[in-house]
C-alpha positions as a Markdown table, in Angstrom:
| # | Residue | x | y | z |
|---|---|---|---|---|
| 1 | Met | 103.9 | -21.7 | 195.7 |
| 2 | Ala | 100.7 | -21.7 | 197.9 |
| 3 | Val | 98.5 | -24.7 | 197.6 |
| 4 | Glu | 94.8 | -24.4 | 198.0 |
| 5 | Thr | 93.2 | -27.0 | 200.2 |
| 6 | Leu | 90.5 | -28.4 | 197.9 |
| 7 | Phe | 89.9 | -31.6 | 199.8 |
| 8 | Ala | 87.9 | -32.3 | 202.9 |
| 9 | Pro | 90.0 | -32.9 | 206.0 |
| 10 | Thr | 90.5 | -36.5 | 207.0 |
| 11 | Ala | 89.2 | -37.8 | 210.3 |
| 12 | Cys | 92.7 | -37.7 | 211.6 |
| 13 | Glu | 93.2 | -34.1 | 210.6 |
| 14 | Val | 89.9 | -33.1 | 212.3 |
| 15 | Ala | 90.9 | -35.0 | 215.5 |
| 16 | Glu | 94.4 | -33.4 | 215.4 |
| 17 | Ala | 92.9 | -29.9 | 215.1 |
| 18 | Lys | 90.8 | -30.5 | 218.2 |
| 19 | Asp | 93.7 | -31.8 | 220.2 |
| 20 | His | 96.4 | -29.1 | 220.2 |
| 21 | Asn | 98.4 | -30.8 | 223.0 |
| 22 | Gly | 98.7 | -34.2 | 221.4 |
| 23 | Leu | 101.7 | -33.7 | 219.2 |
| 24 | Asp | 105.1 | -32.1 | 219.6 |
| 25 | Asn | 105.6 | -29.1 | 217.4 |
| 26 | Pro | 107.9 | -30.9 | 214.8 |
| 27 | Leu | 105.3 | -33.6 | 214.4 |
| 28 | Arg | 102.5 | -31.1 | 214.0 |
| 29 | Glu | 104.5 | -29.2 | 211.3 |
| 30 | Phe | 105.2 | -32.6 | 209.6 |
| 31 | Ala | 101.5 | -33.3 | 209.5 |
| 32 | Lys | 100.8 | -29.9 | 207.9 |
| 33 | Cys | 103.5 | -30.5 | 205.3 |
| 34 | Ala | 102.2 | -34.0 | 204.6 |
| 35 | Val | 98.7 | -32.7 | 204.0 |
| 36 | Ala | 100.1 | -29.9 | 201.7 |
| 37 | Met | 102.1 | -32.5 | 199.8 |
| 38 | Arg | 99.0 | -34.7 | 199.4 |
| 39 | Asn | 97.1 | -31.8 | 198.0 |
| 40 | Val | 99.9 | -31.0 | 195.5 |
| 41 | Leu | 100.0 | -34.6 | 194.3 |
| 42 | Tyr | 96.3 | -34.8 | 194.0 |
| 43 | His | 96.4 | -32.0 | 191.5 |
| 44 | Asp | 98.3 | -34.6 | 189.3 |
| 45 | Arg | 100.5 | -32.1 | 187.6 |
| 46 | Ser | 103.8 | -33.3 | 186.1 |
| 47 | Leu | 107.0 | -32.2 | 187.8 |
| 48 | Asn | 110.2 | -31.0 | 186.2 |
| 49 | Glu | 113.4 | -33.0 | 186.8 |
| 50 | Glu | 114.6 | -30.7 | 189.6 |
| 51 | Glu | 111.2 | -30.9 | 191.4 |
| 52 | Phe | 111.0 | -34.7 | 191.0 |
| 53 | Leu | 114.6 | -35.2 | 192.4 |
| 54 | Phe | 114.0 | -32.8 | 195.3 |
| 55 | Met | 110.8 | -34.7 | 196.3 |
| 56 | Glu | 112.4 | -38.1 | 195.7 |
| 57 | Asn | 115.4 | -37.3 | 197.9 |
| 58 | His | 113.3 | -36.0 | 200.7 |
| 59 | Phe | 111.0 | -39.0 | 200.6 |
| 60 | Gln | 114.1 | -41.3 | 200.8 |
| 61 | Ala | 115.6 | -39.4 | 203.6 |
| 62 | Leu | 112.4 | -39.5 | 205.6 |
| 63 | Glu | 111.9 | -43.2 | 204.9 |
| 64 | Met | 115.4 | -44.1 | 206.0 |
| 65 | Ala | 115.0 | -42.1 | 209.2 |
| 66 | Tyr | 111.6 | -43.6 | 209.9 |
| 67 | Leu | 112.8 | -47.2 | 209.4 |
| 68 | Arg | 115.8 | -46.6 | 211.6 |
| 69 | Trp | 113.5 | -45.2 | 214.3 |
| 70 | Lys | 111.0 | -48.0 | 213.9 |
| 71 | Arg | 113.8 | -50.7 | 214.3 |
| 72 | Lys | 114.9 | -49.0 | 217.5 |
| 73 | His | 111.5 | -48.3 | 219.1 |
| 74 | Gly | 109.2 | -50.8 | 217.5 |
| 75 | Asn | 105.6 | -50.1 | 216.7 |
| 76 | Thr | 104.7 | -48.7 | 220.1 |
| 77 | Gly | 107.0 | -45.7 | 220.0 |
| 78 | His | 108.3 | -46.4 | 223.5 |
């Protein structure tokens, strides 16, 4: 399902668009997906059980991976 972008880009999105060398491709793709997900959620439509569980599982997987990475690397990313 295609999602129309109905919202003005954030300052971070504008800066990201200007700096094409700032992020590795997977992070750039993640940013695009995060913006698309934000737009879907802003439409405030209800989700069926399958959609909800799909989204919930992916958020949990991402959170676990991020917290593991953050413990290892700290806030600086080095």
